[in-house]
N, C-alpha and C positions, 0 to 999 in steps of 0.2 A: 455596759451594753454595746457601746460603740466599739470597744476593744474586741468583744466577742464577735461582732459582725465582721470586723476586719480579719480576724483569725479564721472565721468560717469561710470568708471569701477567698483567703489565701489557700486554705486547704482544698477548696473546690477547684481553684485554678490549677493547683498541683495535680489533683486527681485527673482532670480532663487533659492536661498536658501529658501526663503519663499514659493515659488511654490512647492519645494520638500517636505517641511514640511506639507503644506496643502494637498498635494497628498499622503502623507505617503509613499514616495518611499524608505525610508531607509530600507535596507535589501531585497528589491524586485529585482527579476531578470527579465529583459526585453527580448523581442525577441521570446517568446513562442507563441503558438497558441492553440485554443481549438475548438473542434467540439463536437458532442454528438452521442451516440448510445443507442440502446434499446428503450423501449416504455416509455410513459409518467409516468408509475408507476415503471420504472427501470427494467421491465421484459426484459429478453434477455441479461442482462449484465454479467451473470455467465458463459456463454459459448462462448465468442467471440473468444477466442484464441485456435487454434488447434496446438498441438505440440506433439512430441513423447518424453515423459519424460524419465529420466534415467531408463533403464530397469534393474530390479533386479530379478535374477532367483534363486530359491531355491526349490529343490524337484519338478521341472517342474512347478513352480508357477511363472507367469510373470505379471508384471505391464504393462498394455498397454496404448497407448495414449488416449484411450477412457475416462479415468478418468479425463484428462485435458480438454476434450471436454465438460464434464459435469460441472466441477468445476472451470473453468477459470485458468489462468496462475499462480495464487497464491494458488489455491486449496481450496478457501474459500467456494465454493458451494453457498448455500443460504446466501446471504450477510445480510439479515434481521436477521436471527437467529444467524449469526456470530457476530452481534453487530455493523455492519457498516452502516446499513440503506440504504438510497438511495443516499446519498451524497458521491459517489464513482467515481473513474476515472481509465481508462486504460491509460498507459503511453507508449510513444515511447521507443524504445530499449535503447537509450542513458540515459534516466531517469530511466528506469525499472531496469537496471543493473543486468540482468539475475535473477531477482526475489529477489535480496537482499533487495530491497526497499519495498517489499510487507508489507502492514500494516502501512506504514509511512503516515503522514498527511501533506498536503500542503494547504496553503491559496492562493486562486487565485482570480483575479479580471480582468475585462476588461482593456485594455490599455486606457489611458486617452484620451477622445475625440472621440473614434471610434463610428460610427453611429449605430453599432449593440448593443452597451451597454445599459443597463437599466439606467434610471434616477438615479442620486446619486452615480453611480459607486459602487454598493455594492460588498463586498467580501464574499466568503464562504470558509469553511474548508472541504476538501475532503480527503478520504482515498484511497491510491493506492491499487487496488485489482485485476488488470488485465494488460495484455500487449496489446498494439495496434501494430500489427506486420507489418513488412516491406511489402509493396505492398498493403496496405489497400486502400480502395476507396479514390480517390483524391490525394493519395501520401503524405498526411499530416504527416503520421507516419514514413516515410522513413528517415533513418539516413542521416545526423547527426541532424535532426530537433528535437527540444525539444517541444513535443506535448502532450496535455492532451485531451483524448477522454472521456469526462465526461458522466456520466449517464444523461439521458435527464432531470430528475427533478433538477439536480444540474446545468446544463447549463441554464435552465429557470430562475434560481435565479440571474444570472449575465448578461444575454443577451437575445435578442429577438430570440425565438426558430426558427422562420421562416428564420432568417438570416443564421443559420446553421454553421457559422464559425466566430470567432472573434480573434483578437490578444489579448494576455493576459500578465499579470505580475504574478509571483508566488514567494512564499517563503516557506521554510520548517518550520513547527511549531510543538509544542508539541501536542500529542494526549490525549484527555480526554475520558476515557472509564468508563462505568458503570459495576460494578461487577468485578470478578477476571479474570485472564488469563484462557483461555479454552484449554484443551488438549483432542483431539479426537484421540483415539487409533484404528488404522486400521492395516491390515496385516494378519499374521498367526503366528503359533507357533515360527518359527525361523526367522521371519521378522516383526519387529515392526515399523510401519509408523505412526508417531505422528504429527497431524496437530495442530499448535499453533495459536490461534486467540485471539482477543480482548485485544491486548497489548497496554498499555498506554505508556506515555513518548515519546520516539522517534518512537514507534509504530512498528519498524522493529525488526528483531531478527538476531543476528550475530553468536551466538553459543548456543548450548544446550547440557546438560549432563543429563543422566538418571541413576537412582539407584534403584535397587530392594531391598526388605528388606533382601535378602540373598546375595547381591552383593555389591561391591564398586561402586563408580561413574565411568561411562563410557561416553566418548564423543560421541555424535551423529553426523551424517553427513547430510548435506542438500541433499534431493533427488530432489525436485523441489518446487518452491514457498516457502511456509512456512511449507512444509512437511519434517520432520526430521526422519532419519532411524537409527535403531539399529538391529544387526543381532543375538542377543542372545535370549534364551528362558526365558522369565520373567513371564510366567503364574504362578498363584498361589502365587505371591508376591505383596505386596503393592509397589506402584511406587512413587518416588520423582523425581522432575525435577529442574534443575538449568538453568535459562534462562538469557542470556546476550544480551543487545541491542547494537546498533552501537556506542553509546556514552560511552560504558564501564560499564553502570549500570548493576547490577546483582541482581537477586532475586531467592530465593530457596523456592519451594513449596513442603514441606515434606509430604509424604504419601497422596498425592492428590488423588490417585486411590487406593481403598482398595484391599486386596488380592484376592477378588472374582470378579475383573473386567473382562469384556468380550470385545472382539473386536467389534468395532462399537460404543462403549460408549464414552460419553464426560464427563470430570470432570473439576472442576473449583477450582482455588486457587491462592492466591497472586496477587499483582498488583503493577505496578511502579507508 
């Protein structure tokens, strides 16, 4: 009897191990859910989140919350031109981490056997570009839930759109980007607000430093999402940036903006 029990236990262990290998569960996190927002072309996914960003005043110049209404919680604005396409997602607050995860990539798929999943249980890689705030429709994004509010085209690649909601598994993966990092310089003379997009590797940004051709390196601070600020006058100087991602990887883009740069322009250089 004891031998039979041991053999039975061994066979069950082999069975469940094989099931995990077939399902590819290694590294996946269970217990999350997904819905979708925006149109079938991902329209409407740039302005889901309304928040009052950190207000910076200088010479009576204020940043208002209207910028986040237009650009979403990460500040990316038009996600197509930002390099993120339609495979994007808003995250509930526990995953969004106050914007520190903006630009990160996640592989997501339906939980095994759910009736709303597409045949073959395909997975997709999406970029975190927005926040699904507390109190959203259905309460799916309320803390402490781990929730992905996918752009509709992304949701349609893993689940039946009419279903509207499915349980999912997810895992963090490396981001593959075309072209270099993009630096969009906004603000005014004594306030530089730099949006950093199209980041490969971990995709997120944990630290940024800026250097003018007439200055040394100066650390920037996160304003909101992936908008980083500096309070100096750097007009008339070429600009270099040092960008660090959450895994400690670092890249320096020297003189990425020429000395004749203007506010509102975007420059590209370097990649992880």
